BALOBA-1460 file (C-alpha; in Angstrom, 3 decimals):
// residues 310
<rec num="1" residu="m" x="0.000" y="0.000" z="0.000"/>
<rec num="2" residu="n" x="1.003" y="3.622" z="-0.442"/>
<rec num="3" residu="d" x="1.965" y="5.773" z="2.525"/>
<rec num="4" residu="p" x="0.146" y="9.131" z="1.998"/>
<rec num="5" residu="q" x="2.980" y="10.867" z="3.881"/>
<rec num="6" residu="k" x="5.511" y="9.764" z="1.270"/>
<rec num="7" residu="p" x="5.936" y="11.447" z="-2.120"/>
<rec num="8" residu="t" x="5.164" y="9.947" z="-5.508"/>
<rec num="9" residu="w" x="8.249" y="9.112" z="-7.552"/>
<rec num="10" residu="y" x="8.226" y="8.835" z="-11.333"/>
<rec num="11" residu="i" x="11.023" y="6.659" z="-12.684"/>
<rec num="12" residu="l" x="12.243" y="7.293" z="-16.214"/>
<rec num="13" residu="g" x="14.193" y="4.291" z="-17.427"/>
<rec num="14" residu="p" x="12.867" y="0.796" z="-16.637"/>
<rec num="15" residu="g" x="16.200" y="-0.992" z="-16.996"/>
<rec num="16" residu="a" x="18.000" y="-2.891" z="-14.254"/>
<rec num="17" residu="i" x="18.704" y="0.038" z="-11.920"/>
<rec num="18" residu="g" x="15.342" y="1.695" z="-12.608"/>
<rec num="19" residu="s" x="13.485" y="-1.533" z="-11.906"/>
<rec num="20" residu="l" x="15.569" y="-2.123" z="-8.787"/>
<rec num="21" residu="w" x="14.804" y="1.312" z="-7.350"/>
<rec num="22" residu="a" x="11.136" y="1.094" z="-8.363"/>
<rec num="23" residu="s" x="10.822" y="-2.188" z="-6.479"/>
<rec num="24" residu="y" x="12.515" y="-0.900" z="-3.344"/>
<rec num="25" residu="f" x="10.473" y="2.310" z="-3.409"/>
<rec num="26" residu="r" x="7.292" y="0.212" z="-3.513"/>
<rec num="27" residu="l" x="8.512" y="-2.125" z="-0.762"/>
<rec num="28" residu="s" x="9.043" y="1.077" z="1.281"/>
<rec num="29" residu="n" x="5.370" y="2.037" z="0.615"/>
<rec num="30" residu="f" x="6.092" y="4.900" z="-1.774"/>
<rec num="31" residu="h" x="3.748" y="5.528" z="-4.697"/>
<rec num="32" residu="v" x="5.775" y="4.797" z="-7.833"/>
<rec num="33" residu="v" x="5.017" y="5.355" z="-11.513"/>
<rec num="34" residu="l" x="7.410" y="3.574" z="-13.874"/>
<rec num="35" residu="v" x="7.707" y="5.328" z="-17.247"/>
<rec num="36" residu="t" x="8.221" y="2.819" z="-20.060"/>
<rec num="37" residu="q" x="8.794" y="3.098" z="-23.778"/>
<rec num="38" residu="s" x="5.927" y="0.751" z="-24.653"/>
<rec num="39" residu="v" x="3.061" y="-1.060" z="-22.902"/>
<rec num="40" residu="r" x="4.189" y="-4.115" z="-20.936"/>
<rec num="41" residu="d" x="2.357" y="-7.390" z="-20.463"/>
<rec num="42" residu="s" x="2.442" y="-7.050" z="-16.673"/>
<rec num="43" residu="n" x="2.573" y="-4.340" z="-14.005"/>
<rec num="44" residu="t" x="4.459" y="-6.711" z="-11.717"/>
<rec num="45" residu="i" x="8.234" y="-6.639" z="-11.307"/>
<rec num="46" residu="f" x="9.801" y="-9.792" z="-9.923"/>
<rec num="47" residu="l" x="12.750" y="-8.840" z="-7.725"/>
<rec num="48" residu="d" x="15.383" y="-11.293" z="-6.541"/>
<rec num="49" residu="d" x="17.291" y="-9.513" z="-3.773"/>
<rec num="50" residu="g" x="19.652" y="-12.437" z="-3.177"/>
<rec num="51" residu="y" x="17.594" y="-13.757" z="-0.261"/>
<rec num="52" residu="t" x="13.929" y="-13.397" z="-1.171"/>
<rec num="53" residu="q" x="11.813" y="-13.354" z="-4.299"/>
<rec num="54" residu="h" x="9.431" y="-10.374" z="-4.331"/>
<rec num="55" residu="a" x="6.487" y="-9.834" z="-6.674"/>
<rec num="56" residu="v" x="6.075" y="-6.051" z="-6.656"/>
<rec num="57" residu="d" x="3.074" y="-4.372" z="-8.304"/>
<rec num="58" residu="i" x="4.048" y="-1.012" z="-9.811"/>
<rec num="59" residu="e" x="1.950" y="1.483" z="-11.732"/>
<rec num="60" residu="q" x="3.295" y="1.915" z="-15.240"/>
<rec num="61" residu="i" x="2.727" y="4.509" z="-17.946"/>
<rec num="62" residu="t" x="4.280" y="4.863" z="-21.364"/>
<rec num="63" residu="l" x="6.277" y="7.922" z="-22.300"/>
<rec num="64" residu="a" x="3.621" y="8.898" z="-24.867"/>
<rec num="65" residu="q" x="0.797" y="8.475" z="-22.349"/>
<rec num="66" residu="l" x="2.645" y="10.616" z="-19.814"/>
<rec num="67" residu="v" x="3.185" y="13.419" z="-22.325"/>
<rec num="68" residu="e" x="-0.490" y="13.329" z="-23.305"/>
<rec num="69" residu="s" x="-1.717" y="13.221" z="-19.708"/>
<rec num="70" residu="k" x="0.278" y="16.299" z="-18.626"/>
<rec num="71" residu="q" x="0.537" y="14.816" z="-15.128"/>
<rec num="72" residu="p" x="2.700" y="17.063" z="-12.916"/>
<rec num="73" residu="i" x="5.936" y="15.453" z="-11.767"/>
<rec num="74" residu="y" x="7.397" y="16.648" z="-8.481"/>
<rec num="75" residu="n" x="9.933" y="13.838" z="-7.964"/>
<rec num="76" residu="l" x="11.712" y="12.167" z="-10.862"/>
<rec num="77" residu="l" x="14.365" y="9.456" z="-10.865"/>
<rec num="78" residu="v" x="16.209" y="9.204" z="-14.189"/>
<rec num="79" residu="t" x="17.971" y="5.906" z="-14.898"/>
<rec num="80" residu="t" x="17.885" y="5.946" z="-18.690"/>
<rec num="81" residu="k" x="20.980" y="5.297" z="-20.733"/>
<rec num="82" residu="a" x="22.998" y="8.472" z="-21.223"/>
<rec num="83" residu="q" x="22.304" y="8.623" z="-24.960"/>
<rec num="84" residu="h" x="18.521" y="8.669" z="-24.390"/>
<rec num="85" residu="t" x="18.326" y="11.060" z="-21.446"/>
<rec num="86" residu="i" x="18.012" y="14.498" z="-23.034"/>
<rec num="87" residu="s" x="15.569" y="13.416" z="-25.757"/>
<rec num="88" residu="a" x="13.308" y="11.747" z="-23.169"/>
<rec num="89" residu="l" x="13.477" y="14.725" z="-20.800"/>
<rec num="90" residu="k" x="12.602" y="17.110" z="-23.623"/>
<rec num="91" residu="l" x="9.412" y="15.120" z="-24.207"/>
<rec num="92" residu="i" x="8.276" y="15.215" z="-20.584"/>
<rec num="93" residu="k" x="9.631" y="18.671" z="-19.759"/>
<rec num="94" residu="p" x="6.091" y="20.187" z="-19.691"/>
<rec num="95" residu="c" x="5.188" y="17.689" z="-16.942"/>
<rec num="96" residu="v" x="8.207" y="18.403" z="-14.727"/>
<rec num="97" residu="t" x="7.436" y="21.155" z="-12.230"/>
<rec num="98" residu="e" x="9.955" y="23.983" z="-12.000"/>
<rec num="99" residu="d" x="10.950" y="23.113" z="-8.429"/>
<rec num="100" residu="a" x="10.929" y="19.348" z="-8.934"/>
<rec num="101" residu="t" x="13.457" y="17.057" z="-7.300"/>
<rec num="102" residu="l" x="15.356" y="15.242" z="-10.050"/>
<rec num="103" residu="l" x="17.722" y="12.401" z="-9.148"/>
<rec num="104" residu="v" x="19.903" y="11.074" z="-11.969"/>
<rec num="105" residu="i" x="21.653" y="7.712" z="-11.630"/>
<rec num="106" residu="q" x="23.518" y="6.731" z="-14.780"/>
<rec num="107" residu="n" x="26.947" y="6.421" z="-16.303"/>
<rec num="108" residu="g" x="28.583" y="9.418" z="-17.896"/>
<rec num="109" residu="m" x="28.611" y="13.142" z="-17.222"/>
<rec num="110" residu="a" x="25.185" y="14.308" z="-18.456"/>
<rec num="111" residu="a" x="24.315" y="16.486" z="-15.436"/>
<rec num="112" residu="k" x="25.415" y="19.738" z="-17.099"/>
<rec num="113" residu="d" x="23.121" y="19.162" z="-20.085"/>
<rec num="114" residu="i" x="20.224" y="18.224" z="-17.810"/>
<rec num="115" residu="q" x="20.632" y="21.348" z="-15.700"/>
<rec num="116" residu="s" x="20.692" y="23.472" z="-18.859"/>
<rec num="117" residu="l" x="17.437" y="21.874" z="-20.028"/>
<rec num="118" residu="l" x="15.734" y="22.146" z="-16.612"/>
<rec num="119" residu="p" x="17.550" y="25.038" z="-14.917"/>
<rec num="120" residu="k" x="15.265" y="25.400" z="-11.881"/>
<rec num="121" residu="v" x="14.933" y="21.801" z="-10.738"/>
<rec num="122" residu="q" x="16.806" y="20.508" z="-7.711"/>
<rec num="123" residu="l" x="19.280" y="18.324" z="-9.586"/>
<rec num="124" residu="t" x="20.869" y="15.534" z="-7.586"/>
<rec num="125" residu="v" x="23.375" y="13.110" z="-9.085"/>
<rec num="126" residu="g" x="23.750" y="9.526" z="-7.907"/>
<rec num="127" residu="i" x="26.627" y="7.111" z="-8.427"/>
<rec num="128" residu="t" x="26.005" y="3.490" z="-7.556"/>
<rec num="129" residu="t" x="28.086" y="0.387" z="-7.089"/>
<rec num="130" residu="d" x="24.991" y="-1.805" z="-6.815"/>
<rec num="131" residu="g" x="25.069" y="-4.662" z="-9.285"/>
<rec num="132" residu="a" x="21.771" y="-5.450" z="-10.993"/>
<rec num="133" residu="y" x="20.619" y="-7.167" z="-14.153"/>
<rec num="134" residu="r" x="17.320" y="-8.099" z="-15.750"/>
<rec num="135" residu="t" x="16.497" y="-11.668" z="-16.674"/>
<rec num="136" residu="d" x="13.537" y="-10.399" z="-18.718"/>
<rec num="137" residu="s" x="11.632" y="-7.131" z="-19.093"/>
<rec num="138" residu="c" x="9.736" y="-7.689" z="-15.811"/>
<rec num="139" residu="s" x="12.408" y="-9.358" z="-13.655"/>
<rec num="140" residu="v" x="15.473" y="-7.906" z="-11.937"/>
<rec num="141" residu="v" x="18.228" y="-9.478" z="-9.853"/>
<rec num="142" residu="h" x="20.091" y="-7.458" z="-7.222"/>
<rec num="143" residu="a" x="23.359" y="-9.237" z="-7.893"/>
<rec num="144" residu="g" x="25.724" y="-7.188" z="-5.770"/>
<rec num="145" residu="k" x="24.948" y="-4.980" z="-2.787"/>
<rec num="146" residu="g" x="26.869" y="-1.738" z="-3.060"/>
<rec num="147" residu="v" x="26.622" y="1.926" z="-2.125"/>
<rec num="148" residu="t" x="24.763" y="4.734" z="-3.887"/>
<rec num="149" residu="t" x="26.429" y="8.093" z="-3.326"/>
<rec num="150" residu="i" x="24.257" y="11.143" z="-4.000"/>
<rec num="151" residu="g" x="25.149" y="14.803" z="-4.187"/>
<rec num="152" residu="n" x="23.592" y="18.013" z="-5.410"/>
<rec num="153" residu="y" x="24.905" y="19.027" z="-8.814"/>
<rec num="154" residu="k" x="25.962" y="22.415" z="-7.441"/>
<rec num="155" residu="n" x="27.849" y="20.668" z="-4.617"/>
<rec num="156" residu="t" x="25.582" y="21.979" z="-1.861"/>
<rec num="157" residu="a" x="24.768" y="19.680" z="1.040"/>
<rec num="158" residu="i" x="22.094" y="17.010" z="0.623"/>
<rec num="159" residu="s" x="19.127" y="17.738" z="2.881"/>
<rec num="160" residu="d" x="17.873" y="15.257" z="5.449"/>
<rec num="161" residu="e" x="14.445" y="15.729" z="3.884"/>
<rec num="162" residu="l" x="15.628" y="14.327" z="0.556"/>
<rec num="163" residu="l" x="17.399" y="11.401" z="2.197"/>
<rec num="164" residu="a" x="14.156" y="10.556" z="4.011"/>
<rec num="165" residu="q" x="12.364" y="10.394" z="0.647"/>
<rec num="166" residu="l" x="14.525" y="7.527" z="-0.623"/>
<rec num="167" residu="p" x="14.377" y="3.740" z="0.004"/>
<rec num="168" residu="n" x="17.075" y="3.727" z="2.681"/>
<rec num="169" residu="n" x="15.786" y="0.536" z="4.298"/>
<rec num="170" residu="y" x="16.791" y="-1.471" z="1.238"/>
<rec num="171" residu="l" x="19.625" y="0.480" z="-0.377"/>
<rec num="172" residu="h" x="22.798" y="1.889" z="1.161"/>
<rec num="173" residu="i" x="22.589" y="5.597" z="0.282"/>
<rec num="174" residu="e" x="25.223" y="8.112" z="1.350"/>
<rec num="175" residu="p" x="25.422" y="11.907" z="0.791"/>
<rec num="176" residu="c" x="28.449" y="13.489" z="-0.865"/>
<rec num="177" residu="d" x="29.543" y="17.155" z="-0.956"/>
<rec num="178" residu="n" x="31.594" y="16.879" z="-4.179"/>
<rec num="179" residu="i" x="29.642" y="14.651" z="-6.502"/>
<rec num="180" residu="e" x="31.394" y="15.907" z="-9.655"/>
<rec num="181" residu="l" x="34.709" y="14.475" z="-8.453"/>
<rec num="182" residu="r" x="32.939" y="11.190" z="-7.697"/>
<rec num="183" residu="q" x="31.502" y="11.237" z="-11.220"/>
<rec num="184" residu="w" x="34.966" y="11.582" z="-12.725"/>
<rec num="185" residu="k" x="36.234" y="8.716" z="-10.576"/>
<rec num="186" residu="k" x="33.325" y="6.490" z="-11.635"/>
<rec num="187" residu="l" x="33.844" y="7.466" z="-15.269"/>
<rec num="188" residu="t" x="37.511" y="6.488" z="-14.955"/>
<rec num="189" residu="i" x="36.641" y="3.017" z="-13.668"/>
<rec num="190" residu="n" x="33.990" y="2.531" z="-16.349"/>
<rec num="191" residu="c" x="36.556" y="3.456" z="-19.009"/>
<rec num="192" residu="l" x="38.981" y="0.834" z="-17.721"/>
<rec num="193" residu="i" x="36.512" y="-2.020" z="-17.262"/>
<rec num="194" residu="n" x="33.288" y="-1.850" z="-19.271"/>
<rec num="195" residu="g" x="34.652" y="-1.789" z="-22.805"/>
<rec num="196" residu="l" x="37.101" y="-4.589" z="-22.062"/>
<rec num="197" residu="t" x="34.319" y="-6.856" z="-20.733"/>
<rec num="198" residu="v" x="32.611" y="-6.365" z="-24.093"/>
<rec num="199" residu="i" x="35.741" y="-6.972" z="-26.153"/>
<rec num="200" residu="y" x="36.652" y="-10.116" z="-24.200"/>
<rec num="201" residu="d" x="33.009" y="-11.167" z="-23.682"/>
<rec num="202" residu="c" x="33.322" y="-11.817" z="-19.977"/>
<rec num="203" residu="k" x="32.323" y="-10.977" z="-16.418"/>
<rec num="204" residu="n" x="34.305" y="-8.289" z="-14.639"/>
<rec num="205" residu="g" x="36.369" y="-10.786" z="-12.653"/>
<rec num="206" residu="d" x="37.350" y="-12.797" z="-15.706"/>
<rec num="207" residu="l" x="39.462" y="-9.883" z="-16.937"/>
<rec num="208" residu="l" x="42.016" y="-10.697" z="-14.231"/>
<rec num="209" residu="g" x="42.819" y="-13.964" z="-15.996"/>
<rec num="210" residu="i" x="43.401" y="-12.363" z="-19.409"/>
<rec num="211" residu="p" x="46.965" y="-10.964" z="-19.623"/>
<rec num="212" residu="r" x="46.239" y="-8.940" z="-22.768"/>
<rec num="213" residu="a" x="43.245" y="-7.272" z="-21.067"/>
<rec num="214" residu="m" x="45.417" y="-6.340" z="-18.100"/>
<rec num="215" residu="e" x="47.995" y="-4.767" z="-20.420"/>
<rec num="216" residu="e" x="45.292" y="-2.751" z="-22.139"/>
<rec num="217" residu="m" x="43.853" y="-1.669" z="-18.805"/>
<rec num="218" residu="n" x="47.253" y="-0.400" z="-17.692"/>
<rec num="219" residu="a" x="47.690" y="1.499" z="-20.974"/>
<rec num="220" residu="l" x="44.259" y="3.105" z="-20.510"/>
<rec num="221" residu="s" x="45.224" y="4.076" z="-16.969"/>
<rec num="222" residu="i" x="48.389" y="5.859" z="-18.145"/>
<rec num="223" residu="e" x="46.539" y="7.653" z="-20.938"/>
<rec num="224" residu="i" x="43.708" y="8.823" z="-18.668"/>
<rec num="225" residu="t" x="46.183" y="10.153" z="-16.105"/>
<rec num="226" residu="q" x="47.879" y="12.165" z="-18.853"/>
<rec num="227" residu="l" x="44.518" y="13.557" z="-19.957"/>
<rec num="228" residu="y" x="43.649" y="14.572" z="-16.401"/>
<rec num="229" residu="q" x="46.947" y="16.437" z="-16.226"/>
<rec num="230" residu="a" x="45.951" y="18.276" z="-19.414"/>
<rec num="231" residu="l" x="42.592" y="19.086" z="-17.781"/>
<rec num="232" residu="n" x="44.505" y="20.592" z="-14.833"/>
<rec num="233" residu="f" x="42.942" y="18.164" z="-12.374"/>
<rec num="234" residu="n" x="44.614" y="17.698" z="-9.027"/>
<rec num="235" residu="l" x="45.940" y="14.172" z="-9.465"/>
<rec num="236" residu="q" x="46.136" y="13.774" z="-5.690"/>
<rec num="237" residu="d" x="42.324" y="13.589" z="-5.814"/>
<rec num="238" residu="f" x="42.587" y="10.439" z="-7.922"/>
<rec num="239" residu="e" x="43.927" y="7.069" z="-6.917"/>
<rec num="240" residu="n" x="46.044" y="5.301" z="-9.528"/>
<rec num="241" residu="p" x="43.315" y="4.279" z="-12.022"/>
<rec num="242" residu="y" x="44.808" y="0.847" z="-12.673"/>
<rec num="243" residu="q" x="44.962" y="-0.039" z="-8.973"/>
<rec num="244" residu="q" x="41.454" y="1.286" z="-8.415"/>
<rec num="245" residu="a" x="40.164" y="-0.772" z="-11.343"/>
<rec num="246" residu="l" x="41.791" y="-3.924" z="-9.961"/>
<rec num="247" residu="r" x="40.068" y="-3.385" z="-6.625"/>
<rec num="248" residu="t" x="36.732" y="-2.748" z="-8.313"/>
<rec num="249" residu="i" x="37.065" y="-5.858" z="-10.456"/>
<rec num="250" residu="t" x="37.805" y="-7.932" z="-7.367"/>
<rec num="251" residu="t" x="34.750" y="-6.663" z="-5.476"/>
<rec num="252" residu="t" x="32.457" y="-6.999" z="-8.520"/>
<rec num="253" residu="a" x="33.996" y="-10.165" z="-9.923"/>
<rec num="254" residu="n" x="30.666" y="-11.905" z="-10.574"/>
<rec num="255" residu="n" x="28.992" y="-8.862" z="-12.125"/>
<rec num="256" residu="y" x="28.404" y="-8.297" z="-15.808"/>
<rec num="257" residu="s" x="29.030" y="-4.678" z="-16.748"/>
<rec num="258" residu="s" x="26.096" y="-2.672" z="-18.058"/>
<rec num="259" residu="m" x="27.880" y="-2.388" z="-21.398"/>
<rec num="260" residu="y" x="28.268" y="-6.165" z="-21.602"/>
<rec num="261" residu="q" x="24.538" y="-6.518" z="-20.885"/>
<rec num="262" residu="d" x="23.679" y="-3.989" z="-23.592"/>
<rec num="263" residu="i" x="25.717" y="-5.811" z="-26.228"/>
<rec num="264" residu="h" x="24.183" y="-9.183" z="-25.329"/>
<rec num="265" residu="q" x="20.704" y="-7.692" z="-25.539"/>
<rec num="266" residu="h" x="21.541" y="-6.078" z="-28.894"/>
<rec num="267" residu="r" x="21.182" y="-2.554" z="-27.550"/>
<rec num="268" residu="k" x="23.395" y="0.418" z="-28.309"/>
<rec num="269" residu="t" x="25.902" y="1.014" z="-25.540"/>
<rec num="270" residu="e" x="26.961" y="4.155" z="-23.716"/>
<rec num="271" residu="i" x="30.473" y="3.962" z="-25.167"/>
<rec num="272" residu="d" x="30.250" y="7.525" z="-26.582"/>
<rec num="273" residu="y" x="29.524" y="8.800" z="-23.063"/>
<rec num="274" residu="i" x="32.275" y="6.795" z="-21.370"/>
<rec num="275" residu="n" x="35.531" y="6.244" z="-23.294"/>
<rec num="276" residu="g" x="34.157" y="8.436" z="-26.079"/>
<rec num="277" residu="y" x="33.699" y="11.302" z="-23.627"/>
<rec num="278" residu="l" x="37.401" y="11.231" z="-22.800"/>
<rec num="279" residu="v" x="38.328" y="10.987" z="-26.472"/>
<rec num="280" residu="e" x="36.335" y="14.168" z="-27.133"/>
<rec num="281" residu="k" x="37.937" y="15.945" z="-24.166"/>
<rec num="282" residu="g" x="41.343" y="14.943" z="-25.480"/>
<rec num="283" residu="r" x="40.483" y="16.246" z="-28.947"/>
<rec num="284" residu="q" x="39.472" y="19.607" z="-27.488"/>
<rec num="285" residu="l" x="42.783" y="19.848" z="-25.615"/>
<rec num="286" residu="n" x="44.947" y="18.462" z="-28.438"/>
<rec num="287" residu="s" x="45.751" y="15.555" z="-26.131"/>
<rec num="288" residu="p" x="45.076" y="12.421" z="-28.227"/>
<rec num="289" residu="c" x="43.630" y="9.336" z="-26.525"/>
<rec num="290" residu="p" x="44.450" y="6.435" z="-28.887"/>
<rec num="291" residu="e" x="43.845" y="3.711" z="-26.284"/>
<rec num="292" residu="n" x="40.366" y="5.012" z="-25.490"/>
<rec num="293" residu="s" x="39.704" y="5.532" z="-29.217"/>
<rec num="294" residu="r" x="40.560" y="1.893" z="-29.857"/>
<rec num="295" residu="i" x="38.065" y="0.754" z="-27.211"/>
<rec num="296" residu="v" x="35.371" y="2.978" z="-28.762"/>
<rec num="297" residu="k" x="36.000" y="1.569" z="-32.244"/>
<rec num="298" residu="a" x="35.994" y="-2.045" z="-31.031"/>
<rec num="299" residu="v" x="32.695" y="-1.675" z="-29.150"/>
<rec num="300" residu="k" x="31.066" y="0.166" z="-32.060"/>
<rec num="301" residu="a" x="32.165" y="-2.592" z="-34.421"/>
<rec num="302" residu="l" x="30.307" y="-5.112" z="-32.249"/>
<rec num="303" residu="e" x="27.256" y="-2.842" z="-32.184"/>
<rec num="304" residu="a" x="27.344" y="-2.601" z="-35.982"/>
<rec num="305" residu="a" x="27.638" y="-6.378" z="-36.293"/>
<rec num="306" residu="f" x="24.386" y="-7.105" z="-34.490"/>
<rec num="307" residu="q" x="22.613" y="-4.197" z="-36.185"/>
<rec num="308" residu="d" x="23.590" y="-5.596" z="-39.608"/>
<rec num="309" residu="n" x="22.169" y="-8.980" z="-38.621"/>
<rec num="310" residu="e" x="18.754" y="-7.641" z="-37.618"/>
């Protein structure tokens, strides 16, 4: 049942993380509306949290229906892929109230573009180490319990009120005063791991047993450090990327990266917003990034292969 004292959350992006959060919001008695691209066969999401199987009933509405309805949105969680975010937000912009709370949890660095599109919303960015994957369009597995760090885009303190409006009983959520730095750190790790899991068609942990992958990861680490020097970042804020990636791989050994999942489900990946983002930054600074460029080309070749076969 819904708790009338708790706000309604719309969730844009019904993938693994969106479905995970939708389920935990509902289990916490929040009213949730899951925004989907098309009508689904069922309004039930089956959640496997590693201990219990939950059948969670969640109200669903398609993107087109939401636009037509003009329902006001006061709280919006965005978990779409980076390449779809701005186009989807442009469609529902008339529904989003000016002072809405907007929480974005995704790979990449899209916050600046979102704030430009919706300049008055309270924009909060989330970075998660939770591992989740879908077994079908209505089922999600919480494969690895991690931490979701959230921070206001303008690096002001997260309010206790906002924290109380999130499913803290089921997810480990921590506030952060410098979320942009955390974003760069997460982007760094994604650049070192995700593309390689696609190229070598493996779980995160399997990379440790592939010498060539480890060599490539080290080369990416050196190149990214050089780029960050060109960006005038304080390198003391960053751990050695290679060592950080090794630790992440160890703690997420049984996880499949989101990019791996996209390729295996014949979906376009976020490669342009991960390694491709650094390639573009390097181009702007005349600081070439050939290792990252190679990863981008390899992943796009795999994308093109399954597109040609459809």
